[in-house]
Rosetta silent file (secondary structure, phi, psi, omega in degrees, C-alpha in Angstrom):
SEQUENCE: MESTGRTYDESKVALVATIAWAIWGNRNEVRNGSKKKSGNELVQWTSHYLKEYYAALERPATVPAVQVTM
SCORE:     score description
SCORE:     0.000 S_00000001
   1 L     0.000  128.402  176.988    7.838    3.470   -6.623 S_00000001
   2 E  -125.531  144.563  171.461    7.809    6.867   -4.782 S_00000001
   3 E  -155.144  126.270  177.899    5.076    9.055   -3.499 S_00000001
   4 L    53.974   29.846  177.728    5.493   11.966   -1.164 S_00000001
   5 L    87.284   -1.029  176.575    9.048   10.992   -0.257 S_00000001
   6 E  -100.318  140.023 -177.387    8.108    7.484    0.642 S_00000001
   7 E  -104.625  135.560 -177.000    9.607    4.441   -0.984 S_00000001
   8 L  -115.454  135.388  171.429    7.449    1.340   -1.683 S_00000001
   9 L   -70.959  125.256  175.410    8.625   -2.184   -2.317 S_00000001
  10 H   -54.094  -44.716 -171.268    7.269   -3.098   -5.777 S_00000001
  11 H   -72.572  -29.370 -178.383    6.714   -6.757   -4.880 S_00000001
  12 H   -76.502  -35.643 -179.197    4.720   -5.819   -1.678 S_00000001
  13 H   -68.489  -34.379  177.226    2.489   -3.409   -3.685 S_00000001
  14 H   -69.290  -41.441  179.200    1.855   -6.122   -6.263 S_00000001
  15 H   -58.214  -51.717  179.805    1.040   -8.526   -3.484 S_00000001
  16 H   -61.360  -37.992  176.329   -1.490   -6.262   -1.821 S_00000001
  17 H   -66.825  -41.475  179.565   -3.056   -5.302   -5.170 S_00000001
  18 H   -73.246  -29.118  179.797   -3.427   -8.978   -6.233 S_00000001
  19 H   -66.517  -48.743 -177.798   -4.828  -10.030   -2.825 S_00000001
  20 H   -60.336  -37.297 -177.995   -7.475   -7.211   -3.216 S_00000001
  21 H   -71.748  -40.094 -175.988   -8.180   -8.399   -6.817 S_00000001
  22 H   -65.171  -42.017 -179.215   -8.492  -12.086   -5.545 S_00000001
  23 H   -65.678  -46.729  174.800  -11.006  -10.983   -2.803 S_00000001
  24 H   -54.556  -41.104  179.374  -12.996   -9.026   -5.309 S_00000001
  25 H   -72.520  -32.233  173.613  -13.094  -11.895   -7.760 S_00000001
  26 H   -73.563  -29.179  174.316  -14.186  -14.266   -5.079 S_00000001
  27 H   -64.525  -39.678 -179.546  -16.816  -11.946   -3.995 S_00000001
  28 H   -72.006  -43.721  176.096  -18.216  -11.977   -7.519 S_00000001
  29 H   -55.487  -38.980  179.904  -17.908  -15.783   -7.689 S_00000001
  30 H   -67.612  -42.220 -178.081  -19.965  -16.079   -4.477 S_00000001
  31 H   -65.547  -18.771  179.361  -22.678  -13.735   -5.839 S_00000001
  32 L  -103.794   11.336  171.314  -22.829  -16.210   -8.777 S_00000001
  33 L   107.154   -9.609  171.660  -23.205  -19.344   -6.654 S_00000001
  34 L   -69.034  167.677  176.924  -19.657  -20.416   -6.002 S_00000001
  35 L   -80.709  152.325  177.255  -18.215  -21.164   -2.584 S_00000001
  36 L   -80.137  128.530  178.510  -16.485  -18.471   -0.492 S_00000001
  37 L   -87.278  152.434  173.851  -12.727  -19.163   -0.264 S_00000001
  38 L   -73.383  165.630  170.598  -10.842  -18.646    3.113 S_00000001
  39 H   -58.589  -39.307  175.840   -8.277  -16.023    3.491 S_00000001
  40 H   -57.050  -47.545  176.970   -5.678  -18.647    3.466 S_00000001
  41 H   -63.136  -32.698 -179.143   -6.807  -19.988    0.063 S_00000001
  42 H   -70.503  -46.093 -177.025   -6.864  -16.466   -1.374 S_00000001
  43 H   -68.828  -36.286  172.973   -3.373  -15.717   -0.223 S_00000001
  44 H   -62.615  -42.013 -178.499   -2.063  -19.103   -1.504 S_00000001
  45 H   -66.545  -38.007  177.215   -3.678  -18.513   -4.863 S_00000001
  46 H   -61.455  -44.963 -179.970   -2.195  -14.948   -4.966 S_00000001
  47 H   -66.002  -42.145  176.920    1.302  -16.189   -4.252 S_00000001
  48 H   -58.211  -54.619 -171.922    0.998  -18.916   -6.919 S_00000001
  49 H   -55.919  -51.890 -179.747   -0.395  -16.324   -9.386 S_00000001
  50 H   -63.017  -35.480 -179.284    2.481  -13.823   -8.842 S_00000001
  51 H   -68.878  -31.816 -179.801    5.194  -16.517   -9.034 S_00000001
  52 H   -78.146  -22.984  176.130    3.715  -17.584  -12.385 S_00000001
  53 H   -72.288  -48.608  172.865    3.541  -14.011  -13.444 S_00000001
  54 H   -63.571  -35.308  176.350    7.120  -13.304  -12.625 S_00000001
  55 H   -62.169  -39.704  177.328    8.182  -16.504  -14.237 S_00000001
  56 H   -64.430  -32.564  176.475    6.455  -15.409  -17.426 S_00000001
  57 L   -85.125   -1.683 -176.745    8.501  -12.136  -17.268 S_00000001
  58 L    54.453   46.534  168.344   11.692  -14.128  -16.670 S_00000001
  59 L  -126.395  152.182 -174.817   12.407  -12.244  -13.600 S_00000001
  60 L   -62.220  140.631  178.048   13.015  -13.806  -10.118 S_00000001
  61 L   -76.084  110.293  171.684    9.953  -14.341   -8.064 S_00000001
  62 L  -116.238   56.212  177.159   10.258  -12.099   -5.021 S_00000001
  63 L   -74.406  121.355  170.206    6.762  -12.644   -3.476 S_00000001
  64 L   -58.788  147.236  179.128    7.025  -11.619    0.085 S_00000001
  65 L   -75.118  139.867 -177.599    6.293  -14.302    2.547 S_00000001
  66 L  -122.510  135.720  176.600    2.851  -13.984    4.114 S_00000001
  67 L  -118.798  120.987 -178.732    1.732  -15.701    7.333 S_00000001
  68 L   -97.602  119.817  173.688   -2.010  -15.945    7.887 S_00000001
  69 L  -118.094  139.498 -176.472   -3.197  -16.267   11.520 S_00000001
  70 L  -132.060    0.000    0.000   -6.797  -16.824   12.411 S_00000001
């Protein structure tokens, strides 16, 4: 993926976009009475989701490692 001469790692872009989607989804769940998930829970869910997605595509899961510090 290229934009203005910069190259982006597709797996990192997918990770960031999926984390944003997970945050948005959890925000909607909280508005409807569910509990707020921690950042760690959202990142773990995202990692699992992307691994399943890549497995469904039959490509190796190259989800970047993420370390959450609080």
